[in-house]
N, C-alpha and C positions, 0 to 999 in steps of 0.2 A: 294826485296821480304819482307824484314823486314818492309819497309815503307808500303807496301800493307797490311801486317798483322796488323800493328798499325792502319792504316786507317780503315780496316775492323773491328777491335776491337772498335775503336772510334765510327764508325757508328752503331755498334751493341749496344754499351752503350747508344748512343743517342736514338736509337729506343726503347731500354728497358726503358729509362727514360721517353720517350713520352708515352709508354704503361702504365708505372707506374702512371704517372700524370693523364692520361685518366681514369685509374681505380680508382684513388682517387677521381676525379671529379664525376665519375659515382656513386661511393659509397656515396659521400656527397649528391648527388641528390637523391639517393634512401633513405638515412636516412632522408632527409628533407621531402620527400613525405610520408614516413612511419610515421613521426611525425605528419604531417598534417592529415593523415588518422586516426591516433590514437586519435588526438584531436576531429575530426569529430565523431568518434565512441564513444568517451567518452561523448560528448555533446548529441549525439543521445540516448545513454544508460541512461543518466541522465534524459532526457525528457521522455523516456519510463517508467523509474522508478517513476518519478513524477506523470505521468498519471495513472500508476498502483496504486500508493499509494492513489491518489485522488479517484479512483474508489473503492478501498477497504474501504476507510473511508465512502464514500457515501453508499456503500452496508451495512456496519456495522450500520450506522445510520438508514437506512431503516429497517433493521432487528430489531434493538433496538426499533424503533417506533412500529413495528408490534407486538413484544412481549409485549410492554407496553400496547397497546390497548387490547390485549388478557387478560392481567393481570387486567386491569381496569374493563373490562366486567365481568370477573370471580368474582372479589371482589364486584362489584356492585350487581351481582346476589346473592352472599352469604349475603350481607348486606340486600337486600330486603327480602330474606327468613328469616333472623334473625328478622327483624322488623315485618314481618307478624306473626311469632311465638310469639314475645313479645306482639304484639297487641292482639292476640288470648288469651294468658295467662292473659293479663290485663283485657280483657272482662270477663273472667271466675272469676277473683278475684273481679272485680267491681260488677259482678252479685251476688256473695256470700255476699259481704259487704252490698249491697243494700238490699238483702234478709234478712240479720240479722237486719238491721235498720228497715225495714218495719215490720218484724216479732217481733221486740222488743227484740232481743237477742244480744244486744250490749255489 
């Protein structure tokens, strides 16, 4: 009877050891797969972030160019108006000067 109990205990210990080893192997496989998946996720996230950053830079450049064009057109319009006003003022002054010279009022 004692022998049977010892044999039963030894068999139970062997089964427990086998279950424990299988659990360790399964845990190691799960950890390895999780690490692979994490690496894939990290790489995928890096690619997505890179693409997003490139898109944002492209959009920012396009917006900057659009604003620059608007600014140039606005400044050009103001410059033309200023030049037209200056030319008109110059014509008035030239007319007065020529009138004084012709009239003898120098």
